[in-house]
N, C-alpha and C positions, 0 to 999 in steps of 0.2 A: 573658640576651640572647634575643630572639625571632628565630627562623629562618623564612624563607619557602621552602617546599619546592616544587620543580617537579613538577607532576602527571605529567609524562612520565617522571620518575625515581623517583616514589614507589612503594613496594612495598605495594599495596593488594590485598585479596582480590578474588574474582570479583564480589562484589556491588558493589564500588566501582569496577570497571574499566569504562571507556567503550569503545564500539565504534570510536572514532576512533583510527587508528594513532598511535603515538608520534611518528613523524617528521613528521606533519602539523601539529604544534603550532608556533606561532610567537608571539613576544612583541611586542605592539603597545601603544602608549599606551592607557590605560584609556578616555579620552574618545573615541577613534576605534575602539573595539571594534565588531565587526559587530552585536552585540546592540543597541547604542544608535544605530547609524547606519542600520539598516534599519527603517523605520517602516511598519506596515501601513496600509491605506487606512482602516480603521475605527477607528484608534487614537484620533482626537480624539473621536469619539462616545462610545466606551466610557469614556474618561477623564473626559469631561464628565459623563456619567451617574453614574459612581462618585463624582466630586467633589461633585456636588450631593446625592448620597445620604448620603455619609459625611464630608463636609468635607475636611480636609487628610488626605491619604493618606501612607503610608510603605511602599512595596513594595521596599525595599532593606534588607539586613541583612548584617552583618559578624560573622564568628565570632571576631574578636579575634586571628587569626593570619594565614592566607594565603588565605582563601576569602571571596568576596563573592557573595551570593545576590540575585537579582532576579526578581520575579514578573512574567511577561508576561501582562497581562490579555487581550490579543487572542488569543494562542495557548493560553491556559490551561495554562501550563507554568512551571517554575522553572528558571532558568539558574544553574548553579554555575560561577563564574569564579575561576580561580586567579590571584592577583596577587602581585607583588613590589614591596615598598616601598623606595624609595631606589635604584632601578636604572633605567638606567645612571647617572643623575645622582642626587645625594643628595636632590633635591627632586622627583623624578618618580615616577610610579606606572605600571607596565606590567602587562598582563594577558595570559593565555594565550588564543589564538584557534585553533580555535573553542571555545566553552564546552560544558560537559556539560549536557544537557537532562534534567530530572527531571519526570516526570508522576505524577499521583495515579492510584491503581488504582480510583477511583470518580469518578463525575461530580459536580462541585461545582455545586450549584444556587443559589449566592449569589455576590455580587460581593465579591471580596477587597479590603479597603482597608488591611490591615496585615499584615506578616509579622514574626516574631520568632524568634530561634534561642536555644536553651538554652546553658548554659555549655560543655559538652563537644562541642557541634556535632553531636549525634546526632539531634535532632528539631527541627522548625520548625513554628511555628504559622501557620495561615492563618485570619485573623479577618475576619468581616464584621459587618454590623449585626444579623443575626438567626441566624447560624450560626457555628460554629467547628470547625475540623479541625486535627489534628496529623499532619504528614507525617514518617515515620521515614526519614531519609536513608540509613541503612545497615541491614544485616541482610538479611532476606529480600526480594529484589527480582527483577525480570525485565527483559528488554530488548524493546522493541517500537518499530519505526519509528525506529531510531537514537536512542532515548531510554531512560532508566532508569525503570521503573515502580516507584514506591515505595508501600509500604503506608500508607494514609491512613485515619484513624479519626475519626469525629465525637465531639465532647466535649459531654456534657450534652444529648443529642438529645431527651430527654423534656421538657426545660425550654425550650430555645432554638429548636430547629429544627422544632417541630411546626407544622402548618398553621394551627391555631387559636390559636397563641400570639402575643400582641402584645408580648412581652418583648424588649427590645432590649439588645444587648451594648454597654455604655458603654466599658469598658476591660478589657484582658486583658494579663497580664504573667507572665513566669516568676518563680518565687521565687528570690531571690539565693543561697539556701543549699540548693537542691535542683535536680537536673536533671530531675525527673519531676513536680514540683508546679506547677500553673498557677492563678493567682488571677484571678477573673472578677467584675466588678461589673456588674450589670444594672439595668434601669430599674425593676424591682420592689423596689428598695431592699434587695437581698440581696447579700452578698459571699460567694462560694463558692470553696472551695479544692479542686481536683481532684488526685488522685494517679493519674497515667497508668500507673503500674506495677501498680496493683491493680484499677482499674476506671475507665472513662471515662463511664459512665452516671450513677452516683450520686456526688455530691460527698463528699469526705472530711470537710469541715467547712463548715457553713452558719451565717452570722451575719445575722439579720434586724435591719436597722438601724432604730431608732426614735429619731430625734434629739429629738423633742418628745413631750409627753404627748398621748394621743388627745383631740382636741377643743380643744387649747390652741395650735394653730398659727396664727400671725398671717398667714402667706402660704404659698402652695403651693410657692414656690421653696425654702423651708427644709426640705422633706421630699423633694426630688428630688435624688438623687446625680448627680454629673457625672464624677468621675475619682477614682482612688486611686493610691497609690504605697507600695511597701514601704520600710521604714527601712534605714539603713546599718549599718556595722560599728562601733557605738558603744553600749556599755552596753545598756539596754533598747530602744534604737532598733532593734536587729536583730530584736526580737520584735514590732515595731509595724507597724500598717497605718494610713496616713493617708487619710482619705476627705474629698473636697471636695463640697459641695452647691452648688446654683445661686445661692444668695444670698451665696456667698463664705465661708461658715462651714466650718471644718476640724475634724474629729473624729478621735480616735485609738482604735484597738482594740489592747489590749496585755494579756496576751501572746497572740500567734497564732503557733503553731509547727507546721510540717508534720511529720507522723509519719515518722520515719526520716531527717530532715534532719541534716546534720553541721555542728558548730560547733567553734571553737577552745576547747581546754580552759582556756586562760588567761582568755578572755573570760567563760566561765561562772563560773569561780572568782572573778573580779573582782566581778560583780554579786551573787554569793552572799555574799562578804565585806562588800560594801556594805550589804546588807540586815541583816546581823548588827550592823554597826558603827553605822549611823545610824538603823535602824528599831527594833531590840529595846531599845536603850539610850535611846530617847526618853522624855520625861516625859509624853507624851500617849498615852492609851489607843488612840486611832484609829490612830496611827502604829504602835504595837505590833501591833495586830490586822492591819493591812495588811501589815506586814513578815512576820508569822507565816504568813499565807496565801501570800505570795510564796515564803517559804522552803520551805513544804510542797509547793508546786507545783514548785519547782526540784528538790527531793529526789525527787519522784515522776517528773518528766520526765527528769531526769539522775541516776540512782541513784548514779553514781560520786562525786558531791560529798559524799555522806554517809558514804563509806567512810573507812577509816583512811588516813593520809598515806602509809604504806608501800605500800598497794595501788594508789596512783595516781601514782607517781613518774614512770613512763615514758609517761604519757598525753600525746598532742599534740592529738588531736581526740576529740570525744565525740558520740554519736548520741542524738537525741531519741526517747524512748519515747512511746507513745500514752497520754495521760492527760487527765482533765478533772475538775474539782471537781464532786461530785455535788449539792451544795446551793447552788451559786452560778453565775451567768453573768457574762460580761465586761460591764463598763460601757462605754458609749460616751462617752469623755471629750471634753468640749467643750461649746460651741464654744470654740476657742482664742482668747483675747483678748490684745490687746497691752498691754504695760506702760504705764500711764497716769500722768501727773503729776496733781497736785491740781487739781480743777476741770475736768478734760477731759471732753468729751462722751462719754457712755456708748455712744451709738449708733455712734460711730466706732471702738469698740474692736474690732469684727470687720471691718467694711468700711472701706476707705480712702475719704477724702473725694474724691479725684481720680478714683476708678475709676467707670466708666460701664458700664451694661448688666448682664450676668450673667457669672458665672464659667464658664469654658469648659475649662480644663485646669489641671493641678497637677503640680509637680515637687518631689521631695525630693532634696537634694544634700548630701552630707557632705564638708566641707572641713576637714581636720585635726580639731579638736575642736568645730567649729561645725556644727550641723544647720540647713541653709538650706531654707526653704519658699518656693516661688515660685508665685504664683497668677496666671493669665492671665485677663483680662477681655475681653468681647466688644467693648468700646470701644477696644481696642488698648493697654491698660495692663498692666504687670507689677508685681504687688505682691510685694516681696521682704522676707521676715521671717526672723528667726533665733530659735530656741528659747532663751529666757532661763533655763531651768531644765531639769533632767533629767526624763525620763519614768519613771514608776513604774506597775506593773500595778495595776489596780483591778477588783474584783469586786463584784457586787450579790448579797448573800446572800438566800436565800429564793426565788430564781428558778432552779429546777433546769433544767439543759439536757436535751435529748433525746439518748440514746446509742444507738448501734447496735453490738452485740457479736456475736462469733462463738461457736462451740460451746465454745471454751475460755475464755469470758468476757473475751476481749481486746477492747478498744475499737477498732472499725473506722470509726466515724463519729460526729460530734457535730453538733448543731444547737441554737442558742440564740437568744433574743431579747435584743438589746443595746439597753438604754435609757440615756438620759443621766440624770444626777443634777441635778435643778433647784437643789438647795441649794448646788451648787458653782459656779453661774453668778455669780461675783462679779468685780468689777474688781480687777486686781492692781496694787498701788501699789509705787513704787520704794523706799519707806521701810519695807517690811515686813521683820521679822526672819526669819532663816533657819528658826527653829523653827516658824514659821507655815506653812511650805510643804513641808517634807521628810516624805515618806511619809504625808501626810494625805489623799491621794486627790484633790488639786487637779490639774486639767489644767495643763500647763506654760504659762506666759505667752509672748507673742511680743514680740520687740524689732524694731520697724520700722526697716529699713535704708534702704529707698528705694522710691519708686514711679516706674517708668520708663515714659514715654509713647513708644511706637514710632511715633507720628504716621502711623498707617495711613490710607489714604483712606476717607472716609465711604461707607457703603453704605446705600442706601435700601431694598433688598429684604430685608436680613437683617443679621446681625451677623458680625463677623470671628471666624474660628476660628484658634487659635494652638496649636501643639504645641512643646514644649520638650525639649531634650536637654542632657545634661551632657558636657563634654569629657572623654574618658577620660585624656588626658595632663595637662591642667591643670584641676583641678576648679573653680577660681575662674571659669572661663569657661562661660557658658551660651549655647546656640544656641536662637533662637526661629524656628520655621518657620511661615510664614503665607502667605496668598494673594499677598502682595506680594513675597515673596522670603525671604531668610534674614538675620538680624541676629545679631551677637555682643555679649553683655553680659559685661563683666569686673568682678568685685567687687574693690574696693581696700581694703575695711575688713571685718574679721571680728572680732567682739568678743572671743571667748574665745581665738582664735589669736593676736591681737595682744597680749592680756594675758599669755599664756604666754611669748611671745617678748620680753617686757619693753618693748613699745612703748606709750607713752602718747600715742595719737593721737586726733584728732577724727574724727568720722564723715566719710569721703570718699564722694562720690557715685560710683556705678558709671559706667563708660565704655561707650558704645554705639557699635558700628562696623557699618555695613552690609556684609554679605558678598556678597550677590547680590540683584539686583532683577529681577523678572520682568515689570514693567510695559512695555508696548509703546511708550509714549510718555510725554511729560511732562504731557499734559493729563489732567484728571480723568475725562474721558469714556472713555479707553482702559481696557479691562478687562485685568487682569493674567492672565498665563498660569499656571494652577495647577501645583504641583509634585507629583510622584508618588513621590519617593524621596529619602532623606537618610541619610547615614552619615558618622561621624567616624572617621578612621583615624589611627593613630600607631604609631611604631616605638620600639625601645629606644634610639635615638640622639637622641631629643628632637625629631624632625620630626613634624609634624602636617598632615593634609590633610582637606578636606571634599569629599565626593562628593555631588552633587545631580543628580537625574534629573527632567526635566520631563515634562509630560503627553504630549509628542510623542516621547518616548524619546530625548531629547538628553541626553548626559552632560556634566557640568561638573566638573572637578577643580581645586580651589584649594588652594594651600599656605597654611597658617596660621602666622603668626609666634608664637613662644612666648617667646623670650628677651627679658628686660627689659620684657615687656608689663605686668607688675604694678607697674612703677615709673613713675608719672606724672611729667611734668616739673614740677619745683618751682622757682619763681622767688622769690628774696628781694627783696621790694619795698622794704625799708628800706635795704638796702645798695646804694649807687650803683655803677654799672658804669663802670670806668675804661677808656676806649677805647684808651689807649696800652698798658695791660697786656693787654687783649683782643687787640690787634693783634700784640703781641709773643708772646702765647701761641699765636695761630693761625699765626704765621709758622714754617715748617719750618726746621730747622737744616741749611742747605746746607753751610756750612763750620763746623767746630768753633770754639767760642769760644777755645780755647787758641791756635789759629793766628791768630785775629783780634787777639788781644792782643799779638802780636809775640814775638820771642825774649826769653828770660829775660835780665835784666841780670846780667852776671857781674862781680864785683869783680876788679880787676886784682891780681895778686900783689904783695906788698909788696917794693919794690925798694930797693936801697941808694942812698945820696945821691950817690955818684959814678958812677951808671949812665950819665950823659951823656958822661962822660970815657972810657968803655970803648969800644974800637973793635969793629966788627962782626966783624972777622976773628979776634978773640981768642976764647979758650975761654969766658970769662965772657959775652962778647957773643953767641956762638952759642947758649950755653945759655939766655940770656934770650929770644932770638928764638924758639928752639924751644918754649919754654914758652908764649909769646904765641900762636904759630901753633897750638899744640895746643888752647888755650882757644877760639880763633876757630873752629877746625874742629868742635870738639865742640858749639858753640852755634849759630853762624850758618850754617855749611855744612849741618849736619844739619837746621836749621829750613828752609833753602831747599829741601832735598830733600823734606821733609814737605809744604811748600806746593806744590811741583811735583806730587807724587803725589796730593795732595788735589784740586787743580784738574783733573788728568787723569782722576781717578776720577769726579768730579762733573760733568764736562763733558757726557756724554750725558744725565744727569739734568736738568741745567740746560737742555739743548736740548729735552728732552721738556716741561719746564715752560713754556718760552717758546712752543713750538708749541701747547701746550694753551691758553695765554693768548691766542695769536693766533686759534686756532679759536673760543674763547669770544667773543673780540672780533668775529670775523666773524659768529657766530651772533647776537650782540646787535645788530649793525648790520642784519642781515637782519630781525630782529624789529622793530627800529625802523622799517625801511622798510615792513614789512607794516602796522604800526600807522599809519604816515603814509598808506599807501594806503587803509586802512579808515577813516581819519578823516572824510572827506566822507560816507561811508555812515553812520557813527555820528552825525554831525551831523544828517543827514537823518532818521534814526530818532528822534533826540531831538526834532526839530521835530515829527514826526508824533505822538510820544507827548505832547508838550505840547498839540498841537491836540486830540488825543483826550481828554486830561485836561480841557481847557476845555469840550469838548462834553459830556462826562460831568457836569461841574460844572453846566452849564446845564440838562441833563436832570434832575439831582438837584433843582435849584431849582424846576423845573416840577412835579416829583413832589411836592415839599413843599407846593405850593399846592393840591394835590388835597384834596377833602373828607375822604377816608379817612385822610389822613396825620396828622391831629390826634387820633387815637383815644387814649383814656386807657390808659396801660400797666397791666399786671397788677399787682395788689397782691401782697404777700408771701404771703398766704394763698392767693390764686389761683395763684401760681406753684408753691407746694407741692402744691396739689391737682392741677395739671397734671402735675407730676413723678410723683405717685402714679399718675395715669392712664396715663402713658407706661410706668411700671414694670409696671403690671398688664397693659398691652397687650403689652409685649415679653417679659415673663418669666412672669407668673402664668398667662396663658391656655395657653401651651405646657406649663407644669408641670401644670395641671389636666387637660389632654387626656392627657398621659402617665400621670397617676395613674389616670384613668378607664380607659384602655386596659389598664394593668397589672392593675387590680382585676378587670376582665372576663376577662383571660387567666388570672389565678389562680383565679377562680371556675370557669371552664370546665375547667381542669386538675384542680381538686379534684373536680368532679362526675364527670369521666371516670375519674379514679383510683379513686374510691369504687365506681363501677360495675365497673371492671376487677377490683378486689379482691374484690367480691362474687361475680363470675363465677368468679374463680380459686378462691375458697374452695369454691364448689359443685362445681367440677371435682375439686378435691383430695380432698374428703370426700363421696363419693356416698352412703354409708350414712346419714350425718346428714341428707341431703336427704330420704331416704325416711321417716325418723322424723319430720321436720318436716311432710311431706305428710300422714302418718297423723294426727298431732296436729291439723293444720288440718282434716282431714275430720271428726274427732271433735268438734272445736269447732263445725263447721258443723251437725252433727247435733244437738248439744246446743242450739244457738241455735234450730234449727227446732222442737225439742220445747218449748223455753221459749216460743217465739212461739205455738205451739198452745195451751199451757197458759194463756198470757196472754189469748189470744182467748176461750178457754172461760170463764176467770174473768171476763172483761169481759161476756160474755153472761149469766153467772149474776148478776153485779152488776146488770145492767140489769133482769133478771127480778125480782130482790129489790126494786129501786127502784120498779118498776111495781106490784108487790104492795103495797109500803108506801104508795104514792100512792093505790091503790084503797081500802085499809083506812082511810086518813085521810079520804078523801072520803066514805065510808060513815058514819064517825063524825060528821063534820060535818053530814050530812043528818039523822042521828038526833038530834043535839042541837038542831037547828033545828026539827024536828018536835015 
């Protein structure tokens, strides 16, 4: 059970203690908290500028327990709000007021468009387009102006935050199995993994992504990354990184393990046994080689798996050691292609036919045994796929990585070029046997579940940006955050989970529910109000909430239903509905059926033939009468008492039902009267609509008579050429500009680093500099001497040539004479 602690009663150290007295705290509804009700004058300008620069923002974060964090772009501070879930009502959320204010100890020269907190709630990321910082919420801090000043450090300052750098930060995320590792994907097609506990300047791991061979790219969008996501707690998924490119292709890096990250012992042992069972015993040499490399990597990264069984009995968790294969680099597995039937178009194996524009965001979501991949497109579509096979690690031998080691020969950093394998780009068929896919290095295929169209309003100046989140309480539900609001998508079909549960069901389409709309009106000309924060809350009792913050700092708290949401209404169309049975079923039991059936029929006792001749005053007569009165009392009198008690007990209930029926009748009569009052107005509107329709029809007829209305429509080839031009205009030009900027930034950084390294070497070894200067002076003297000798030799050669010419001319004169 999760507990919500009152910050006024929490026993924190001095670094966590606020200057606000304990008795000043009061609990208010979260949506009416002063942080969200007091808006600065310049809030709209800052929000608009940040939204135009970075698209959909998320300045809200929840630590999973009792604290909510909100970044105030106007005040450049972080609000820490303590919350209570389910108090005072089970469906409400209250917050402590005032909140604690946290400020960075350095000036932030960038616009923050995303914040994210790690698992233990000790550090929070402040991410922008061209810079990234981490704020340590606890530890060494100070107080200034009623605020807690926290230590803030820039991450990768040499790569991202330099003035001459054009490298943009595309996505940043905490690693799910480490509290100190941060993954960053940048526009230079490099995925970097930083360890904040060892250093924030140099990355611990660098992966240079090369999805296609140099010079073989058909379009620029295929080499421009967009988003990435870490895998979940399932086999090799926990060691995988999924990377999305602009053309919608998805690639996998596996295995990627932060040094020092902690995993469950049972999970590591499961994949270790799987490699021995299905890999080493395979009849194909490729599967054996791949499994051997995976086993050697597991034994080096987790040495405990190779120990005896007696030495590992009490292990519950295991820590990853720093390791890398010296003669191989990770393969960029992909692009992932969907499972195809015979004769299906190969071009649609990666990109959905209904998807428009370019890919903008990606989400990995683990639901039981199913790995769900969701790709959002700028046209407003969500492409939902499931991995149809398991992920296996793949290396490319002969491509050695670059290692950084310490004085003890321990690996401190790795960098490698990750290339795709062109031979593995084949369409996966449904009828392939299992031996053709297991441990052969093939990327796992995708099973297309659905393509959901969010029906977003069309934008003429740009494309729609969509951000997706998974519900922490119900993983089947996905939230999509866009400029038009928030939508909820619920998956009703999961291939592996349904198969494990013994359900033989057809594919059910997901259900889409609008959660919040930010459009000001119903017309298409009204621009939607952008959102600046989103968080999904849940407690241990099964209640779920959604917290949304708008660009004007307005907070909206919505309770989300979870019970029976996965059970769509199913109607049997073949079986007719009996109205009498339905009416009988819907009618509540006011009086029990036992009383309605009447008293039980009692058989009279067997009497003697001469009963009529017996007088009532006699002993036999009195006995017979007493027996008859006893039967009558036991049946009819008791039945009458039951009927009386039942009617007396149900009297108030019947009165409430009758009053409710009368109230409903009055309400229905009022509605009918309102409808009757509106009927003339509706008739008038219908008449105006008919007249408008007639005028539009006449106008359309006049437009059809114009000379330009009879132009010949585009042919199929012309339409395809136009779509290619639109694709190039919308995607390729942006990708080319991004590539040019990235290459220029990398060239400047390389030139600057080479000059800095040369200067540093000269400063570190002054003696070697003197030796080099002496050698250079000697070389100069030698060159001067050689030049003098060369000039003297040239003069001598000229003298010899003139003498030879003189002798030859004298000889010729002698011969002629």
